[in-house]
N, C-alpha and C positions, 0 to 999 in steps of 0.2 A: 830630890827635887831639882837640884842643880843640874842633874843629868837631863832631866826632862826639859828644864829651861834651856839648857845648851842645845838639846835636840830641836826644840822649837825655834830658838834663835838661828841655829844652823840651818834648819828647814826653811825658815823665812828668808835668811840670807841667800841660801843656795837656790831657793825657788824664785826669789826676787832677781838674783843674778841670771838665772835661766830665763826668766820672763823678760828681763831687760835685754838679754842677748837675743831672745826671740823677736822683741820689738825692734831692736836695731837691725837684725837680719831682715825683718819684714819691711822696714823703711828703706833699707838698701835695695831690696828687690823691687819695691814700688818705684823707687827712683830710677832703677834700671829699666823697668817696664815703661815708665813715662818717657825716658830717653828714646826707647825703641818706638814708642807711639809717635813721638815728635819726628824721629827719622822716617817713619812710615808716612806721616802726614807730609813731610817735605818731599819725599819721593812721589807721593800721589799728586801733590801740587805741581811738581816739575813735569810729571807725566801729563797732567791735564793741560799745562801750558804748551807742551810739545804737540799734543794732539790738536789743540786750538791753532797753533802755528801751521801745522800740516793742513788743517781744514782751510785756513785762510790762503795758503799757497795753492791748494787745489782749486779754490774758488777763483783766485786770480788767473790761474792757468785756463780754467773753463771760460772765464770772461774774455781772455785774450783769444782763445779758439773761436768763441762766438763772434768776436769782432772780425777776425780773419775770415770766417765763413760769410759774414755779411758783406765784407769788401769783395770777396770772390763772387758772390751772387750778383752784386752790383756790376762787377766787370763782365760777367757772363750775360747779364741782361743788356748791357751796352753793346756787347759784341753781337748779340742776337738781333738787336735793333739795326745795327750797322749791316749785318748780313741780309736782313730783310729789305733794307733800303737798296742794297746792291742788287738783290734779286729782282726787285721791282724795276730798277734802272735797266737791268739787262733785258727783262721782259719788254719794257717799253722800246728798247733799242731794236730787239728782234721784230716787234710789231711794226716799228717804223720801217724796217727793211722790207717788210711784206707789203707795205702800203703802195698804192699807185696814185699818180697825180690826175689821171683822167677818169672821170666817173663812168661807170658802165653804160648809161644811156648815151653819153657823148661818144663812146667808142663805136656805137652802132651807126653814127651819122657820117663819119668821115674816115676813109681809109688812110689818108695822109696823117690825120690826127692820131690814129691808132699806131701807125708806124713811128711817128715822132715821139709819142709818149712811151712806147715800148723801148725806144732807144734811150730816152731819159731814165726810165726805170732800170734798164740794164746797166747803164753807166753808174747810176746811184747805187745799185746793188753790188757793183764790182769795186767800189771804192775800198772797202776794208780788205777783201782778198787781194786787190791790186797793191795796196799799201804794204800788206804783209809780205807778199812775194817780192816787191821792190826793195823793202828794207833787208830781207834775207839776201837778195842778190847784191845790194850795196855792201853789206857786211863782208861778203865773200870777195868782191872785186877790190874794195879798198884795202883789205888785209893782203891780198895777193899783190896789189900795186906797191904797198909799202915794203913788203918782203922783197919784191923784185928790185925795187930801187935801192934798197939797202944791200942786196946781194951783189948787184952790178956796180956798186959804189958811185952811182950817179946822183944819189941824194946827198947834197952838200950840207949835211947837218951833223952835229956831233952825235956820238952814240947816245948820250942822255936825251938830246932833242928828238932823235929818231924813236927812242923808247917812249918818251912822253907823247909824241904824236901817235904812235901805235896804240898806246894805252887809251888816249882820248878817243880815237876812232873806235876802238873796241868797246869802251864804256858807252859811247853815244849810240852806236849802231846796235849794240846788244840790247840796250834799254829800249830803243825803238822797235826792234824785232821782237823782243819779249813782250812788250806792251801790245803790239798788234796781233801777235800770235795767241797770247793768252786771252785776248778779248773774245776769241771764238769759244772759249770754255767758261766765260762768264766771270772770270776773276779780274777785278779792277785793281790796278796799282794804287797804293795808298799815298805814295810820294815819289818824287824824282830821286834818282840815285845820288848818294852823297859824293861830293867832289873832294878830292884831296888837294 
């Protein structure tokens, strides 16, 4: 009977120890799994935060692009209105060049009036081409004059003064020549040239 009792006690103790060992191992694995679950939850939370940050950055970039697009559209609209006003101005100018001062019925009454008004219309019509040709001629003559005076040493100015005079002549006459020449193509200057 002692042997049976020893076997029972030994079975209980070894079974209890094995069970206890199993419980301890189970608890240890549960703790490890919970740690892994926590690590996974941390990674998922960090991933979600990073995705949200990327979404916010993308939304900010899209908002900035939309603002730039609105500004560009506004600039293009303003330029279109400016171009339209310039085109109307040019059309009015061309129409004014075609206008005559003497009405057709009055032209039939007097030969002298027709001749005088034709002279006035011709003079008025020749103002722009005349100014254009004159400024081109002046630009050439003045540059040749300054160059000739400097070459023959008759110009009693320092080299710096001669250079400044030549540059001023070039800037002024070039501006006038460009303005009057470009007028024929309907391009209006926005502002006078900057002076140094």
